[in-house]
C-alpha positions, 0 to 999 in steps of 0.5 A, a space after each residue: 500500500 502506498 500513501 501516494 494515492 492519497 497525497 493532497 486528498 483533502 482540499 479545502 473548498 472542494 471536499 472539506 471546509 477547513 483543514 486544521 491540525 489536531 495536537 491529539 486525536 482519539 476515537 471512542 468506540 461505543 457508548 460506554 466509552 463516549 458517554 464517560 469521556 464526554 462527561 469528563 470533558 464537561 466537568 473540566 469546562 471553564 467557559 462554554 459547553 456547546 452541544 448540537 444534536 439531532 436528538 437529546 435527552 436530559 435524563 440519559 445516564 452518562 455513566 452506569 458503573 456505579 461510580 460516585 465522583 460527586 457529580 450527577 450522572 444524568 446529562 441535564 442534572 450534570 449541566 445545571 450542576 456545572 453551571 451552579 459550580 462555575 459562574 463563568 460557564 455557559 451552556 449552549 444547546 442546539 437541538 434540531 427542531 424536529 418534525 412532529 412525527 418524532 414527538 412520541 420518540 423524544 423527550 417532551 419539551 412541553 410537559 414534565 420536568 426537564 432542565 432545558 432552559 431552566 438555568 439562566 446560563 443554559 441557553 436552549 435553542 431549537 434549530 429550524 434553519 433548514 429547508 422543509 423535510 431536512 434535519 440538523 443531523 450534526 452531532 457535535 460537542 465543543 468545550 471551550 474551543 479547546 477540545 471537540 467531539 464529532 461523530 454519530 453519537 447523539 447524547 440521547 436514549 438508546 445509544 449507550 452500550 459496551 463493546 461486548 454488545 451482549 444480548 441482554 445487559 441490565 445497564 442497557 435501559 432507557 430513562 424509563 427503565 425499558 431495555 433496548 437492542 445493542 447499539 454500536 457507534 463511534 465518536 472522534 475526539 480532537 483538540 487544538 485548532 481542529 477543535 477551535 474550528 468545530 466551535 466555529 462551526 457550532 457558532 455558525 449554526 447558532 447564528 443561522 438558528 437565532 440571528 445572534 452572534 456568539 462571542 468567540 471563545 479563544 483558547 487560553 494556555 493558562 487554563 488546565 488541560 481539558 483533555 480527558 485523563 483516561 483517553 490516550 491519544 491515538 494520533 498526535 500532530 495530525 491534520 484533520 479535514 472537516 467536511 460538511 453537508 449544508 442544503 441551500 437555505 435562504 441566503 446560505 449556499 449549498 455545501 456538498 463536501 461530505 459527498 465529494 470526499 466520499 467520492 474522492 476516497 472511493 476513487 483513490 482506494 487501491 487495496 480495500 474500503 472498509 465501511 460501517 454505516 446505518 444506511 446504504 441508499 445514496 445513488 451517487 456513492 453506489 454508482 462510484 462503488 459500482 465503478 470501482 467494483 467493475 475495474 479489473 484491478 480495484 479495492 475490495 469492499 467490506 461493508 458492515 450494516 445493521 441486519 434491519 435499519 429500524 422498526 417496521 416502517 424503516 424495514 419496508 422503506 429504507 431496507 427496500 431501497 438498500 436492497 435495490 442498491 445492493 442488487 446493483 452493486 452485486 451485478 457490478 461485482 465482476 471480480 468477487 471483491 464485495 462482501 456485505 455483512 451484519 453483526 449477528 448477536 448470538 442469543 438475541 431473540 428480538 431486534 438486532 445490533 444497530 450499526 449506527 456508526 458512520 465510518 469509512 477507512 481506505 487502505 488503512 491510510 484514510 480514516 473518516 468518522 462523522 454524522 453522515 449516513 450513506 444515504 441521499 439525505 446526507 449528501 445534500 438535504 440534512 446538515 452533516 459534519 465528518 472528520 477525516 485524517 490522512 496518514 502521513 507515515 507508515 506509523 500512522 497507517 499502523 494506528 489506523 489499521 489497529 483501530 480497524 482490526 479492533 472494530 472487526 474483532 468486536 464483530 468477529 469475537 476475536 482478538 485484534 492480534 488474531 485478525 492481524 495474523 489472519 490478514 498477514 497470512 492472506 497477504 502472503 497468499 496474494 489475497 486480501 482483507 475479504 479472504 482473511 475475514 472469510 477464514 475467520 468466519 469459517 473457523 469453529 468456535 471454542 467448544 466451551 464458549 459460543 462467541 456472542 457476535 458473529 459476522 453474517 452475510 447480508 442477503 438484502 432480500 425484501 418482499 418483492 411486492 413491497 419493492 414493487 409498491 415503494 416509490 422512487 428513492 428520490 421522494 423517500 430519500 431525497 438528496 436535495 430540498 424537495 421542489 416542484 421540478 423534482 416531483 415532476 421529474 419523478 412522477 411525470 417523467 422528466 423533460 421527455 414529458 415536459 410538453 404535456 405538463 401544462 395540460 396536466 396542470 390545467 386539468 388537475 387544477 380544475 378538478 382539484 378546485 371543483 372538489 376542494 371547493 365542495 369540501 370547503 363549503 361544508 367546512 366554512 359556510 352555513 352548510 357546515 354549521 347545519 351539518 354537525 354530528 348532532 344534527 345528523 344524529 337527530 335526523 337519522 336516530 330512528 335508523 339505529 332501531 330498524 333492521 333496514 337502518 344500517 343498509 340505508 346509512 351505508 347508502 347515505 354515507 356513499 352519496 354524501 362522501 361522493 358529494 364531498 362531505 368530509 368523511 371524518 364527519 360521516 364516520 363520527 356520525 355513523 358511530 354516534 348513531 349506531 354505536 361503536 361496533 355497528 357504526 364502525 362496520 357501517 363507516 367502513 362499508 360506506 367508506 369503501 363503497 364510496 371510494 369504489 363509486 368515486 374511483 369509477 367516476 374518475 375512471 369514466 370522466 377523467 381517463 378520456 379527458 386526461 388522455 386527450 389533454 396529455 397527447 397520449 403521454 399518460 401511460 408512463 404516469 399511470 405505470 408509475 402510479 400502478 407501481 406504487 399501488 397499495 402502499 401509496 393508498 394506505 399512506 394517503 388514507 392515514 394522512 390524507 394529502 387531499 380530500 377523500 373524494 379527490 383522492 378517489 377521483 384521481 386514483 380512477 383517472 390515473 389507471 391505478 389498479 382497482 385491486 390495489 386501490 380497494 385493498 389500500 383503502 380498506 387497510 388504511 381506513 380501518 385503523 382510523 375508523 376504529 380510533 374514531 369508534 373508541 373516541 365516540 363511545 367515550 365521548 357519548 359515555 362522558 356526556 351521559 356519565 362522567 365516570 373513569 371508563 368514559 374518560 379513559 375511552 376518550 383518552 385512548 381514542 385521542 391517543 389512537 388518532 394522534 398515534 395514527 397521524 404520527 405513524 402516517 406522517 412517518 410513512 411519508 418521511 425518512 427517520 434517521 
């Protein structure tokens, strides 16, 4: 391996923002190490603690070994304690102003006891200085401008774990005492000018979020050394490149240094590329990796990913996108240089080890750790920050190699020395890293000790139907802010269909305007005052006592829904009239039949008109909509993006398969109807008799409706 391939890799203004020296640099592996060390650093702070994160939790315990050093172990309590102890200290906390879909996963900022903002020198800001659907994803902690942390860790729940990642650990619980799955991540620690630069980056973010310019904190050599006492420097006097992703926003220009640096590392690698990441969905990076795999002589590629990226919705979105990318890479792997693994924790019955690290090592000569996932979002939509080091001599290459072998040793349950020996033997045979890993995977375990973790091959297989239904990744995982041009390109088909866009726009605008006007009339005119649940109930009260009542109610539901009466109002009226069980059946039957009827109207009226106006170009749009199918319909039923009848008409006019449309409608409407039934039953009981059961039913109904809204919006957004 030659260091020459990476000469002048880091170029400020091209693939990094700044290139600064770090007097000391170290890498912290997993939460037990990072949380302990960042706590030590905070205790040493003299003037400013700056924290920027995608997520934060004031009640997370930073140490869990029972140590009592006189300082609190919970993050929020520790910061307040340090402020009380040191009148010259200030704490600046910058939290992403997260989307409402994450509210149930986050510590409430409205209810309950939490310390954010309670101390006069603790300044807490929610950062919303980004385009719609973007997030502030940088994970930074800077202390006095003298030391700084950057990587994949948020100071939040569900992150703490040990290097062993056992299937069960009594200490691996969230602030509520609930256990969670094993978690792997990395954080880099630097000092000197590199740390000062990270504080400068934080101050930029603070100014963008608040309009306020923080006073610079100039390092003072007279103050005690803030470097944590238990951390041995891994590298000394080394250059650190700081790469960012910043989406264009207001007068702030776009920065895509993160993406450019990834592409340059892939292009220059000669022996191998070692990756640990949560996602693998970036089009630009996968294209570069495919080009590398297609070369006759090129680097081996070893990728460590989680077996699953999250809960059900992530498994049916991001995992499907990942499977598509893996398929492309395997087709490009003409020379058998690709290996994709996941860490398999033996004895873990539920969940999997979450690989949350954002690491890339090229030829043991370049080390990169940061916040950026290998996703499109991290290339151009979310705000990211990565740190990169290029070895300057063989000794530094050995240091980076030792880190990589330590990480692989954790996943293979072997000592780093054993991995080093296997790699040397592979080189002697003319082989590479991939073959060394495979031989260690094949070796049997000791008869008396089953290793807790093994590397297993990730096949990346997903349900073909879900793969067919899932929309283009540019909508689920965009690499730039969403705009009209992107939506047109993805849905309509790009420039080839641009000449038809005007007619489509005219037709769509007229149709939407007509039915939105009808829906608005019910809501904002006298019709809406007349058409209330109470008036509907009084008009058809007799239906609940007659055998012919439910069929008549279904017919009335269908007619009203086709005429753009709000379907939520009709569901509530059905339950109020017939009770929770019969009313839910009536509502589901009425919603499904009305969807069928208005779908037919849209198909009859919309198809010929749209075909003529589009000049025959509707076929491609119809095929795209047909490809999305059930998943799209379920999503818009849970979180409607247009009035109920408008969605039905457009579905019929767009050639969406009737089977997919009806299945999606039934699946999507059922949870909402059941939630409304629970709420209505509780409401009626509460009106009649305010007992605890009635209160509980109303509360459960409200929670169910709120939960459905949150879950539906999450189906439309990307969790990372």
